[in-house]
Short mmCIF file of the C-alpha atoms (twelve columns), coordinates in Angstrom:
data_MODEL
# 
_entry.id   MODEL 
# 
loop_
_atom_site.group_PDB 
_atom_site.id 
_atom_site.type_symbol 
_atom_site.label_atom_id 
_atom_site.label_alt_id 
_atom_site.label_comp_id 
_atom_site.label_asym_id 
_atom_site.label_seq_id 
_atom_site.Cartn_x 
_atom_site.Cartn_y 
_atom_site.Cartn_z 
_atom_site.pdbx_PDB_model_num 
ATOM 1   C CA . MET A 1   1.535   -22.004 -5.393  1 
ATOM 2   C CA . ALA A 2   0.262   -18.565 -5.345  1 
ATOM 3   C CA . GLU A 3   -3.295  -17.524 -7.170  1 
ATOM 4   C CA . THR A 4   -3.729  -15.758 -10.344 1 
ATOM 5   C CA . TYR A 5   -6.280  -12.977 -9.716  1 
ATOM 6   C CA . ARG A 6   -6.396  -11.436 -12.825 1 
ATOM 7   C CA . ALA A 7   -8.536  -8.308  -11.308 1 
ATOM 8   C CA . ASP A 8   -6.927  -7.059  -8.503  1 
ATOM 9   C CA . ASN A 9   -7.888  -4.199  -5.853  1 
ATOM 10  C CA . LEU A 10  -5.239  -2.478  -4.034  1 
ATOM 11  C CA . GLY A 11  -6.851  -2.464  -0.576  1 
ATOM 12  C CA . SER A 12  -8.200  0.894   0.537   1 
ATOM 13  C CA . LEU A 13  -11.432 2.705   -0.974  1 
ATOM 14  C CA . LEU A 14  -13.150 5.621   -0.330  1 
ATOM 15  C CA . ARG A 15  -14.618 5.820   3.251   1 
ATOM 16  C CA . PRO A 16  -18.900 6.316   2.685   1 
ATOM 17  C CA . VAL A 17  -19.867 9.648   4.483   1 
ATOM 18  C CA . GLU A 18  -21.572 7.538   7.383   1 
ATOM 19  C CA . LEU A 19  -18.117 6.289   8.264   1 
ATOM 20  C CA . LYS A 20  -16.770 9.640   8.297   1 
ATOM 21  C CA . GLU A 21  -19.243 11.128  10.210  1 
ATOM 22  C CA . ALA A 22  -18.804 8.112   12.553  1 
ATOM 23  C CA . ARG A 23  -14.832 8.827   12.966  1 
ATOM 24  C CA . ALA A 24  -15.283 12.466  13.380  1 
ATOM 25  C CA . ALA A 25  -17.630 11.806  16.253  1 
ATOM 26  C CA . PHE A 26  -15.445 9.536   17.791  1 
ATOM 27  C CA . TYR A 27  -12.260 11.726  17.642  1 
ATOM 28  C CA . GLU A 28  -14.499 14.350  19.708  1 
ATOM 29  C CA . GLY A 29  -15.828 11.699  22.020  1 
ATOM 30  C CA . ARG A 30  -19.249 12.172  20.743  1 
ATOM 31  C CA . LEU A 31  -19.526 8.329   19.746  1 
ATOM 32  C CA . SER A 32  -17.648 5.280   21.554  1 
ATOM 33  C CA . GLN A 33  -15.081 2.914   20.419  1 
ATOM 34  C CA . GLU A 34  -17.850 -0.033  20.338  1 
ATOM 35  C CA . ASP A 35  -20.227 2.525   18.075  1 
ATOM 36  C CA . LEU A 36  -17.887 3.221   15.823  1 
ATOM 37  C CA . GLY A 37  -16.581 -0.619  15.583  1 
ATOM 38  C CA . ARG A 38  -20.211 -1.143  14.752  1 
ATOM 39  C CA . THR A 39  -20.618 1.662   11.975  1 
ATOM 40  C CA . GLU A 40  -17.388 -0.145  10.330  1 
ATOM 41  C CA . ASP A 41  -18.620 -3.366  9.993   1 
ATOM 42  C CA . VAL A 42  -21.845 -2.565  8.147   1 
ATOM 43  C CA . ALA A 43  -19.788 -0.323  6.015   1 
ATOM 44  C CA . ILE A 44  -17.058 -3.157  5.402   1 
ATOM 45  C CA . ILE A 45  -19.801 -5.780  4.666   1 
ATOM 46  C CA . SER A 46  -21.372 -3.542  2.341   1 
ATOM 47  C CA . ALA A 47  -17.997 -2.817  0.363   1 
ATOM 48  C CA . LEU A 48  -17.476 -6.485  0.589   1 
ATOM 49  C CA . GLU A 49  -20.719 -7.255  -1.280  1 
ATOM 50  C CA . ARG A 50  -20.176 -4.607  -3.969  1 
ATOM 51  C CA . GLN A 51  -16.530 -6.124  -4.811  1 
ATOM 52  C CA . LYS A 52  -18.136 -9.455  -5.169  1 
ATOM 53  C CA . SER A 53  -20.993 -8.364  -7.085  1 
ATOM 54  C CA . ILE A 54  -18.569 -6.534  -9.655  1 
ATOM 55  C CA . GLY A 55  -16.395 -9.614  -9.984  1 
ATOM 56  C CA . LEU A 56  -13.147 -8.615  -8.086  1 
ATOM 57  C CA . ASP A 57  -10.936 -11.526 -7.608  1 
ATOM 58  C CA . ILE A 58  -9.884  -10.511 -4.419  1 
ATOM 59  C CA . LEU A 59  -11.511 -8.934  -1.516  1 
ATOM 60  C CA . SER A 60  -10.725 -6.065  0.820   1 
ATOM 61  C CA . ASP A 61  -12.072 -4.258  3.920   1 
ATOM 62  C CA . GLY A 62  -11.201 -1.003  2.309   1 
ATOM 63  C CA . GLU A 63  -8.974  -0.091  5.406   1 
ATOM 64  C CA . PHE A 64  -11.989 1.091   7.030   1 
ATOM 65  C CA . ARG A 65  -10.893 0.650   10.591  1 
ATOM 66  C CA . ARG A 66  -7.734  2.873   9.660   1 
ATOM 67  C CA . ALA A 67  -6.808  6.469   9.474   1 
ATOM 68  C CA . GLY A 68  -4.364  5.775   6.890   1 
ATOM 69  C CA . PHE A 69  -2.559  2.774   5.054   1 
ATOM 70  C CA . GLN A 70  0.120   2.499   7.838   1 
ATOM 71  C CA . ASN A 71  -1.406  3.950   11.197  1 
ATOM 72  C CA . ASP A 72  -1.921  0.235   12.585  1 
ATOM 73  C CA . LEU A 73  1.634   -0.018  13.432  1 
ATOM 74  C CA . GLU A 74  1.973   3.181   15.193  1 
ATOM 75  C CA . GLU A 75  -1.570  2.453   17.281  1 
ATOM 76  C CA . ALA A 76  0.148   -1.076  18.157  1 
ATOM 77  C CA . VAL A 77  3.363   0.025   19.260  1 
ATOM 78  C CA . GLU A 78  4.317   1.693   22.244  1 
ATOM 79  C CA . GLY A 79  7.556   4.464   21.871  1 
ATOM 80  C CA . PHE A 80  6.186   6.898   19.735  1 
ATOM 81  C CA . VAL A 81  5.346   10.498  21.232  1 
ATOM 82  C CA . GLU A 82  3.058   13.560  20.183  1 
ATOM 83  C CA . THR A 83  4.912   16.572  18.396  1 
ATOM 84  C CA . GLY A 84  2.254   18.698  17.817  1 
ATOM 85  C CA . GLN A 85  3.178   19.085  13.802  1 
ATOM 86  C CA . PRO A 86  2.914   17.210  11.057  1 
ATOM 87  C CA . ALA A 87  5.351   14.709  10.289  1 
ATOM 88  C CA . VAL A 88  6.085   16.018  6.258   1 
ATOM 89  C CA . THR A 89  5.265   18.930  4.715   1 
ATOM 90  C CA . ARG A 90  5.551   20.820  1.493   1 
ATOM 91  C CA . ILE A 91  6.499   17.407  -0.526  1 
ATOM 92  C CA . TRP A 92  3.033   16.720  -2.119  1 
ATOM 93  C CA . LYS A 93  2.063   17.455  -6.013  1 
ATOM 94  C CA . GLY A 94  -0.940  17.803  -7.596  1 
ATOM 95  C CA . PRO A 95  -4.105  19.414  -7.340  1 
ATOM 96  C CA . GLY A 96  -5.287  21.807  -4.414  1 
ATOM 97  C CA . GLU A 97  -3.598  22.475  -1.344  1 
ATOM 98  C CA . GLN A 98  -0.912  20.449  0.713   1 
ATOM 99  C CA . PRO A 99  -3.136  17.552  2.115   1 
ATOM 100 C CA . GLN A 100 -4.805  17.945  5.418   1 
ATOM 101 C CA . GLN A 101 -3.966  14.685  6.367   1 
ATOM 102 C CA . LEU A 102 -0.457  13.862  6.343   1 
ATOM 103 C CA . GLY A 103 0.164   10.496  7.950   1 
ATOM 104 C CA . THR A 104 1.513   9.844   11.805  1 
ATOM 105 C CA . ARG A 105 2.140   13.382  13.586  1 
ATOM 106 C CA . HIS A 106 4.396   11.004  16.049  1 
ATOM 107 C CA . VAL A 107 7.761   10.428  16.185  1 
ATOM 108 C CA . VAL A 108 9.923   7.703   17.993  1 
ATOM 109 C CA . GLY A 109 10.983  8.837   21.386  1 
ATOM 110 C CA . GLY A 110 11.986  5.719   22.995  1 
ATOM 111 C CA . LYS A 111 12.744  2.293   22.642  1 
ATOM 112 C CA . LEU A 112 9.478   0.604   20.614  1 
ATOM 113 C CA . ARG A 113 7.741   -2.269  22.214  1 
ATOM 114 C CA . GLN A 114 4.642   -3.868  20.730  1 
ATOM 115 C CA . VAL A 115 1.465   -4.096  22.790  1 
ATOM 116 C CA . ARG A 116 -0.982  -5.964  20.520  1 
ATOM 117 C CA . ARG A 117 -1.277  -7.199  16.790  1 
ATOM 118 C CA . LEU A 118 -1.463  -4.748  13.592  1 
ATOM 119 C CA . THR A 119 -4.732  -6.545  12.085  1 
ATOM 120 C CA . GLU A 120 -6.121  -8.620  14.292  1 
ATOM 121 C CA . VAL A 121 -9.311  -7.273  14.271  1 
ATOM 122 C CA . GLN A 122 -9.464  -6.825  10.509  1 
ATOM 123 C CA . THR A 123 -8.273  -10.280 9.731   1 
ATOM 124 C CA . SER A 124 -10.554 -12.084 12.192  1 
ATOM 125 C CA . PHE A 125 -13.866 -9.681  10.964  1 
ATOM 126 C CA . LEU A 126 -12.834 -10.642 7.346   1 
ATOM 127 C CA . SER A 127 -12.656 -14.373 7.731   1 
ATOM 128 C CA . LYS A 128 -15.880 -14.759 9.265   1 
ATOM 129 C CA . HIS A 129 -17.806 -12.354 6.592   1 
ATOM 130 C CA . ALA A 130 -16.100 -12.280 3.364   1 
ATOM 131 C CA . PRO A 131 -17.768 -13.608 0.605   1 
ATOM 132 C CA . GLY A 132 -14.504 -14.570 -1.218  1 
ATOM 133 C CA . PRO A 133 -10.630 -14.963 -0.978  1 
ATOM 134 C CA . PHE A 134 -9.401  -11.659 0.456   1 
ATOM 135 C CA . LYS A 135 -6.132  -9.849  1.561   1 
ATOM 136 C CA . MET A 136 -4.594  -7.990  4.128   1 
ATOM 137 C CA . THR A 137 -2.100  -4.917  3.510   1 
ATOM 138 C CA . VAL A 138 0.449   -4.200  5.433   1 
ATOM 139 C CA . PRO A 139 3.206   -1.325  5.456   1 
ATOM 140 C CA . SER A 140 6.457   -2.111  4.521   1 
ATOM 141 C CA . PRO A 141 9.042   -0.883  7.467   1 
ATOM 142 C CA . ASN A 142 10.921  1.097   4.972   1 
ATOM 143 C CA . GLN A 143 7.662   3.273   5.201   1 
ATOM 144 C CA . PHE A 144 8.587   4.497   8.925   1 
ATOM 145 C CA . PRO A 145 12.032  5.765   9.829   1 
ATOM 146 C CA . ALA A 146 12.110  8.662   7.115   1 
ATOM 147 C CA . ILE A 147 9.064   10.119  8.769   1 
ATOM 148 C CA . VAL A 148 9.230   9.060   12.385  1 
ATOM 149 C CA . TYR A 149 13.126  9.806   13.008  1 
ATOM 150 C CA . GLN A 150 13.622  13.130  14.797  1 
ATOM 151 C CA . PRO A 151 17.716  13.792  15.738  1 
ATOM 152 C CA . GLY A 152 18.001  14.299  18.928  1 
ATOM 153 C CA . LEU A 153 15.100  12.586  20.194  1 
ATOM 154 C CA . SER A 154 14.672  9.071   18.474  1 
ATOM 155 C CA . ASP A 155 18.571  8.490   18.346  1 
ATOM 156 C CA . ILE A 156 18.161  8.353   22.442  1 
ATOM 157 C CA . ALA A 157 17.020  4.846   21.853  1 
ATOM 158 C CA . TYR A 158 18.131  4.592   17.944  1 
ATOM 159 C CA . PRO A 159 21.388  5.856   16.890  1 
ATOM 160 C CA . THR A 160 20.706  5.788   13.209  1 
ATOM 161 C CA . HIS A 161 17.746  5.011   10.978  1 
ATOM 162 C CA . SER A 162 19.172  1.459   10.350  1 
ATOM 163 C CA . ASP A 163 18.813  0.576   14.010  1 
ATOM 164 C CA . LEU A 164 15.036  1.925   14.197  1 
ATOM 165 C CA . LEU A 165 14.638  -0.276  11.017  1 
ATOM 166 C CA . ALA A 166 15.532  -3.229  12.268  1 
ATOM 167 C CA . ASP A 167 12.967  -3.153  15.268  1 
ATOM 168 C CA . LEU A 168 10.319  -1.953  12.630  1 
ATOM 169 C CA . VAL A 169 11.306  -5.209  10.585  1 
ATOM 170 C CA . SER A 170 10.641  -7.139  13.610  1 
ATOM 171 C CA . VAL A 171 7.223   -6.138  13.984  1 
ATOM 172 C CA . ILE A 172 6.349   -6.487  10.442  1 
ATOM 173 C CA . LYS A 173 7.772   -9.981  10.082  1 
ATOM 174 C CA . ASP A 174 5.651   -11.135 13.208  1 
ATOM 175 C CA . GLU A 175 2.564   -9.659  12.014  1 
ATOM 176 C CA . ILE A 176 3.061   -11.560 8.564   1 
ATOM 177 C CA . SER A 177 3.583   -14.544 10.306  1 
ATOM 178 C CA . ALA A 178 0.544   -14.411 12.294  1 
ATOM 179 C CA . LEU A 179 -1.425  -13.539 9.358   1 
ATOM 180 C CA . ILE A 180 0.028   -16.849 7.330   1 
ATOM 181 C CA . GLN A 181 -0.945  -18.808 10.808  1 
ATOM 182 C CA . ASP A 182 -4.666  -17.014 10.599  1 
ATOM 183 C CA . GLY A 183 -4.752  -18.410 7.083   1 
ATOM 184 C CA . VAL A 184 -5.391  -15.375 5.041   1 
ATOM 185 C CA . PRO A 185 -5.041  -16.073 1.601   1 
ATOM 186 C CA . TYR A 186 -3.301  -12.951 0.239   1 
ATOM 187 C CA . ILE A 187 -0.598  -10.488 1.924   1 
ATOM 188 C CA . GLN A 188 0.576   -7.342  0.595   1 
ATOM 189 C CA . VAL A 189 3.085   -5.109  1.388   1 
ATOM 190 C CA . ASP A 190 2.648   -1.697  0.812   1 
ATOM 191 C CA . GLU A 191 6.091   0.189   -0.053  1 
ATOM 192 C CA . PRO A 192 6.031   3.716   -1.798  1 
ATOM 193 C CA . ARG A 193 9.281   4.607   -0.438  1 
ATOM 194 C CA . TYR A 194 11.225  2.774   -3.197  1 
ATOM 195 C CA . SER A 195 10.481  5.859   -5.270  1 
ATOM 196 C CA . TYR A 196 13.109  7.640   -3.494  1 
ATOM 197 C CA . TYR A 197 15.343  5.455   -5.389  1 
ATOM 198 C CA . VAL A 198 14.259  6.602   -8.615  1 
ATOM 199 C CA . ASP A 199 13.504  10.432  -8.223  1 
ATOM 200 C CA . PRO A 200 16.517  12.228  -8.862  1 
ATOM 201 C CA . ILE A 201 15.475  15.105  -6.542  1 
ATOM 202 C CA . TRP A 202 14.813  12.405  -3.599  1 
ATOM 203 C CA . ARG A 203 17.848  11.020  -4.654  1 
ATOM 204 C CA . GLN A 204 19.862  14.088  -3.926  1 
ATOM 205 C CA . HIS A 205 17.894  14.780  -0.460  1 
ATOM 206 C CA . LEU A 206 19.207  11.777  0.692   1 
ATOM 207 C CA . ARG A 207 22.696  12.585  -0.136  1 
ATOM 208 C CA . ASP A 208 22.246  16.230  1.622   1 
ATOM 209 C CA . LEU A 209 21.269  14.311  4.601   1 
ATOM 210 C CA . GLY A 210 24.491  12.126  4.630   1 
ATOM 211 C CA . GLU A 211 22.899  9.204   3.160   1 
ATOM 212 C CA . ASP A 212 23.874  6.929   -0.057  1 
ATOM 213 C CA . PRO A 213 20.777  6.388   -2.037  1 
ATOM 214 C CA . ASP A 214 22.465  3.325   -3.685  1 
ATOM 215 C CA . LYS A 215 23.153  1.622   0.050   1 
ATOM 216 C CA . SER A 216 19.851  2.727   1.452   1 
ATOM 217 C CA . PHE A 217 18.062  1.265   -1.441  1 
ATOM 218 C CA . GLN A 218 19.882  -2.004  -0.866  1 
ATOM 219 C CA . GLU A 219 19.262  -1.860  3.220   1 
ATOM 220 C CA . ALA A 220 15.561  -1.351  2.039   1 
ATOM 221 C CA . LEU A 221 15.367  -4.625  0.081   1 
ATOM 222 C CA . ALA A 222 16.938  -6.526  2.894   1 
ATOM 223 C CA . ALA A 223 14.330  -5.005  5.035   1 
ATOM 224 C CA . ASP A 224 11.466  -6.318  3.338   1 
ATOM 225 C CA . ASN A 225 13.182  -9.553  2.442   1 
ATOM 226 C CA . ALA A 226 13.617  -9.763  6.302   1 
ATOM 227 C CA . CYS A 227 9.843   -9.504  6.852   1 
ATOM 228 C CA . LEU A 228 8.746   -11.840 4.127   1 
ATOM 229 C CA . GLU A 229 11.541  -14.712 5.263   1 
ATOM 230 C CA . GLY A 230 8.956   -18.084 5.551   1 
ATOM 231 C CA . ALA A 231 6.405   -16.404 3.929   1 
ATOM 232 C CA . ARG A 232 5.273   -19.588 2.303   1 
ATOM 233 C CA . ARG A 233 2.099   -21.708 2.478   1 
ATOM 234 C CA . GLU A 234 0.416   -23.776 -0.288  1 
ATOM 235 C CA . GLY A 235 -2.086  -21.429 -1.420  1 
ATOM 236 C CA . LEU A 236 -0.948  -17.979 -0.124  1 
ATOM 237 C CA . THR A 237 0.103   -15.050 -2.405  1 
ATOM 238 C CA . VAL A 238 2.637   -12.681 -1.369  1 
ATOM 239 C CA . ALA A 239 2.554   -9.479  -3.106  1 
ATOM 240 C CA . ILE A 240 4.523   -5.956  -2.704  1 
ATOM 241 C CA . HIS A 241 2.703   -2.649  -4.398  1 
ATOM 242 C CA . LEU A 242 4.909   0.093   -5.699  1 
ATOM 243 C CA . CYS A 243 3.571   3.805   -5.802  1 
ATOM 244 C CA . ARG A 244 4.887   7.247   -5.626  1 
ATOM 245 C CA . GLY A 245 2.998   8.384   -2.846  1 
ATOM 246 C CA . ASN A 246 -1.183  8.830   -2.729  1 
ATOM 247 C CA . ASN A 247 -2.826  11.356  -0.642  1 
ATOM 248 C CA . GLN A 248 -5.829  13.374  -1.581  1 
ATOM 249 C CA . SER A 249 -4.751  12.764  -5.328  1 
ATOM 250 C CA . LYS A 250 -1.352  14.150  -4.961  1 
ATOM 251 C CA . TRP A 251 2.099   12.145  -5.014  1 
ATOM 252 C CA . TYR A 252 5.266   13.342  -4.115  1 
ATOM 253 C CA . ALA A 253 8.184   11.172  -6.512  1 
ATOM 254 C CA . GLU A 254 8.426   10.705  -10.154 1 
ATOM 255 C CA . GLY A 255 10.569  8.564   -12.406 1 
ATOM 256 C CA . GLY A 256 10.733  5.185   -13.837 1 
ATOM 257 C CA . TYR A 257 11.857  1.868   -12.323 1 
ATOM 258 C CA . GLU A 258 14.822  1.291   -14.496 1 
ATOM 259 C CA . PRO A 259 17.231  2.458   -12.009 1 
ATOM 260 C CA . ILE A 260 16.507  -0.361  -9.753  1 
ATOM 261 C CA . ALA A 261 14.640  -2.942  -11.891 1 
ATOM 262 C CA . GLU A 262 17.217  -5.458  -11.701 1 
ATOM 263 C CA . ALA A 263 18.019  -5.917  -8.079  1 
ATOM 264 C CA . LEU A 264 14.345  -5.215  -7.231  1 
ATOM 265 C CA . PHE A 265 12.708  -7.751  -9.236  1 
ATOM 266 C CA . GLY A 266 15.327  -10.120 -8.914  1 
ATOM 267 C CA . THR A 267 15.598  -9.589  -4.997  1 
ATOM 268 C CA . LEU A 268 12.260  -9.403  -3.408  1 
ATOM 269 C CA . ALA A 269 10.743  -12.821 -2.287  1 
ATOM 270 C CA . VAL A 270 7.285   -11.814 -3.373  1 
ATOM 271 C CA . ASP A 271 4.989   -13.674 -5.655  1 
ATOM 272 C CA . ARG A 272 3.438   -10.417 -7.053  1 
ATOM 273 C CA . PHE A 273 4.323   -7.296  -7.816  1 
ATOM 274 C CA . LEU A 274 1.701   -4.328  -8.231  1 
ATOM 275 C CA . LEU A 275 2.937   -1.462  -9.998  1 
ATOM 276 C CA . GLU A 276 1.978   1.820   -10.617 1 
ATOM 277 C CA . TYR A 277 1.498   2.282   -14.327 1 
ATOM 278 C CA . ASP A 278 -1.333  5.081   -15.001 1 
ATOM 279 C CA . THR A 279 0.814   8.210   -16.297 1 
ATOM 280 C CA . GLU A 280 3.916   9.135   -17.409 1 
ATOM 281 C CA . ARG A 281 5.739   9.207   -14.014 1 
ATOM 282 C CA . ALA A 282 5.933   5.773   -13.561 1 
ATOM 283 C CA . GLY A 283 7.925   5.650   -17.003 1 
ATOM 284 C CA . THR A 284 8.377   2.650   -19.814 1 
ATOM 285 C CA . PHE A 285 7.535   -1.187  -19.235 1 
ATOM 286 C CA . GLU A 286 11.215  -1.674  -20.627 1 
ATOM 287 C CA . PRO A 287 11.809  -2.745  -16.776 1 
ATOM 288 C CA . LEU A 288 9.415   -5.504  -16.867 1 
ATOM 289 C CA . ARG A 289 12.181  -7.430  -18.539 1 
ATOM 290 C CA . PHE A 290 13.964  -7.778  -15.414 1 
ATOM 291 C CA . VAL A 291 10.864  -9.522  -13.488 1 
ATOM 292 C CA . PRO A 292 11.392  -13.452 -13.346 1 
ATOM 293 C CA . LYS A 293 8.730   -15.281 -15.244 1 
ATOM 294 C CA . ASP A 294 7.503   -17.293 -12.402 1 
ATOM 295 C CA . LYS A 295 6.465   -13.977 -10.906 1 
ATOM 296 C CA . MET A 296 3.178   -12.194 -11.519 1 
ATOM 297 C CA . VAL A 297 3.164   -8.317  -12.454 1 
ATOM 298 C CA . VAL A 298 -0.054  -6.213  -11.914 1 
ATOM 299 C CA . LEU A 299 -0.118  -3.645  -14.015 1 
ATOM 300 C CA . GLY A 300 -1.720  -0.446  -12.500 1 
ATOM 301 C CA . LEU A 301 -3.081  1.200   -15.065 1 
ATOM 302 C CA . VAL A 302 -6.333  2.694   -13.947 1 
ATOM 303 C CA . SER A 303 -5.785  5.889   -12.293 1 
ATOM 304 C CA . SER A 304 -7.065  6.011   -8.360  1 
ATOM 305 C CA . LYS A 305 -6.362  9.803   -8.104  1 
ATOM 306 C CA . GLU A 306 -8.682  11.001  -10.910 1 
ATOM 307 C CA . PRO A 307 -12.535 10.631  -11.638 1 
ATOM 308 C CA . HIS A 308 -11.833 10.452  -15.485 1 
ATOM 309 C CA . LEU A 309 -13.153 6.899   -16.757 1 
ATOM 310 C CA . GLU A 310 -10.100 5.168   -18.914 1 
ATOM 311 C CA . SER A 311 -11.006 3.549   -22.137 1 
ATOM 312 C CA . GLN A 312 -10.950 0.036   -22.225 1 
ATOM 313 C CA . GLU A 313 -9.080  0.616   -25.875 1 
ATOM 314 C CA . GLU A 314 -6.466  2.142   -24.053 1 
ATOM 315 C CA . LEU A 315 -6.011  -0.345  -21.326 1 
ATOM 316 C CA . LEU A 316 -5.883  -3.199  -23.879 1 
ATOM 317 C CA . ARG A 317 -3.244  -1.423  -25.767 1 
ATOM 318 C CA . ARG A 318 -0.980  -0.362  -22.837 1 
ATOM 319 C CA . ILE A 319 -1.414  -4.384  -21.926 1 
ATOM 320 C CA . GLU A 320 -0.148  -5.211  -25.226 1 
ATOM 321 C CA . GLU A 321 2.543   -2.584  -24.895 1 
ATOM 322 C CA . ALA A 322 3.501   -4.227  -21.602 1 
ATOM 323 C CA . SER A 323 3.294   -8.082  -22.985 1 
ATOM 324 C CA . ARG A 324 6.871   -7.038  -25.182 1 
ATOM 325 C CA . TYR A 325 8.651   -7.106  -22.176 1 
ATOM 326 C CA . PHE A 326 6.896   -9.759  -19.883 1 
ATOM 327 C CA . PRO A 327 4.447   -12.675 -20.636 1 
ATOM 328 C CA . VAL A 328 0.729   -11.442 -20.692 1 
ATOM 329 C CA . GLU A 329 -0.189  -14.604 -18.974 1 
ATOM 330 C CA . ASN A 330 1.723   -13.562 -16.156 1 
ATOM 331 C CA . MET A 331 0.149   -10.387 -15.754 1 
ATOM 332 C CA . ALA A 332 -2.984  -8.837  -13.943 1 
ATOM 333 C CA . LEU A 333 -4.672  -5.742  -13.646 1 
ATOM 334 C CA . SER A 334 -5.583  -3.069  -10.862 1 
ATOM 335 C CA . ALA A 335 -5.720  0.484   -10.391 1 
ATOM 336 C CA . GLN A 336 -2.496  2.215   -9.684  1 
ATOM 337 C CA . CYS A 337 -2.995  2.634   -5.898  1 
ATOM 338 C CA . GLY A 338 -5.689  2.478   -3.300  1 
ATOM 339 C CA . PHE A 339 -8.851  5.001   -3.670  1 
ATOM 340 C CA . ALA A 340 -7.788  6.327   0.133   1 
ATOM 341 C CA . SER A 341 -4.615  5.299   1.192   1 
ATOM 342 C CA . MET A 342 -5.420  7.747   3.837   1 
ATOM 343 C CA . ALA A 343 -9.036  8.211   5.058   1 
ATOM 344 C CA . GLY A 344 -9.999  11.715  3.545   1 
ATOM 345 C CA . GLY A 345 -9.770  9.769   0.340   1 
ATOM 346 C CA . ASN A 346 -8.635  10.774  -3.460  1 
ATOM 347 C CA . LEU A 347 -10.354 13.269  -5.222  1 
ATOM 348 C CA . LEU A 348 -13.778 11.140  -6.880  1 
ATOM 349 C CA . THR A 349 -16.561 10.167  -6.082  1 
ATOM 350 C CA . GLU A 350 -17.870 6.643   -4.574  1 
ATOM 351 C CA . ASP A 351 -19.659 6.106   -7.955  1 
ATOM 352 C CA . GLU A 352 -16.614 6.932   -9.827  1 
ATOM 353 C CA . GLN A 353 -14.282 4.540   -7.937  1 
ATOM 354 C CA . TRP A 354 -16.670 1.615   -8.416  1 
ATOM 355 C CA . ARG A 355 -16.833 2.455   -12.015 1 
ATOM 356 C CA . LYS A 356 -13.099 2.084   -12.200 1 
ATOM 357 C CA . LEU A 357 -13.186 -1.258  -10.202 1 
ATOM 358 C CA . GLU A 358 -16.107 -2.669  -12.667 1 
ATOM 359 C CA . LEU A 359 -13.295 -1.379  -15.781 1 
ATOM 360 C CA . VAL A 360 -10.643 -3.810  -14.210 1 
ATOM 361 C CA . VAL A 361 -12.878 -6.508  -13.821 1 
ATOM 362 C CA . GLU A 362 -14.432 -6.021  -17.172 1 
ATOM 363 C CA . THR A 363 -10.944 -5.699  -18.788 1 
ATOM 364 C CA . ALA A 364 -9.072  -8.358  -17.086 1 
ATOM 365 C CA . ARG A 365 -12.254 -10.704 -18.142 1 
ATOM 366 C CA . LYS A 366 -11.407 -9.504  -21.853 1 
ATOM 367 C CA . VAL A 367 -7.644  -10.305 -21.723 1 
ATOM 368 C CA . TRP A 368 -7.606  -13.408 -19.588 1 
ATOM 369 C CA . GLY A 369 -11.137 -14.928 -19.815 1 
# 
């Protein structure tokens, strides 16, 4: 049976200055892998202690060993080639210029071959040092075909996106199975790509590429469920996080859950849905009526993108509003996304980040005790 975890944390945290400096030195060849690892160790232990001290129900390593939330896969699998160009450009909305860190700059140039596990080092360290239950995040396989498939190159190994997706499913499914064997208490799949199917602009973009967005959505559901097949163990919580993009306080999609809610909530084999709900971009709470009553809904009401601290009164009002469509006893609270899905981080300070997480805890205690 899954745990409730009323005060949740999406996973990624702003990297401390010393960790950013160490990673930059490593990339420039001025620091060894071992020395970078030691800096990561210190930063992770400090972050774990801070999370524990403010009362978060579930802990994470802040994704401090990652350049981005999805980069573990690229680093653990052969078959990617360097293009010298950003994988995506001109899709981000929000403050400032286009993000400097745009995710993977590699595309699939041959048959994928996994050479190591994605999260073994991270999980092993947390198992030894976490002062409470912890989560491990993995990317959905659906995250990759749109950004790593290059016609004229990738199609030599994979004639279609679907062919590539099948191999990606195998990698993620194996990692989830390994995490279960490791005894990880909380596994979270990060899945921003469902936002394609609620945003009219992205739906049209898919049509322009010759794809049927509704068929692609069904394929995405099947891929995530294939990864989660057999993901059951007493005390294990399996969750999926849905957002609309998160990179240096920007986003790339808008639209409520309504167009996909019935199939999405009724199909995915998870215990827990972590849902972005901090702005009007996410629409209303009405689609929550499709969530099965034996699931948990984690309301992402606190923004990880903006420094402004929400009022507890407003959070309580919105939780009450959501309870019109889904039982409040099956809810929890979190920020709407991680604070640093990419290592560059969102546009707020560490102090502002911790105050927001404290607000999540304080509000969760007030609602659920």
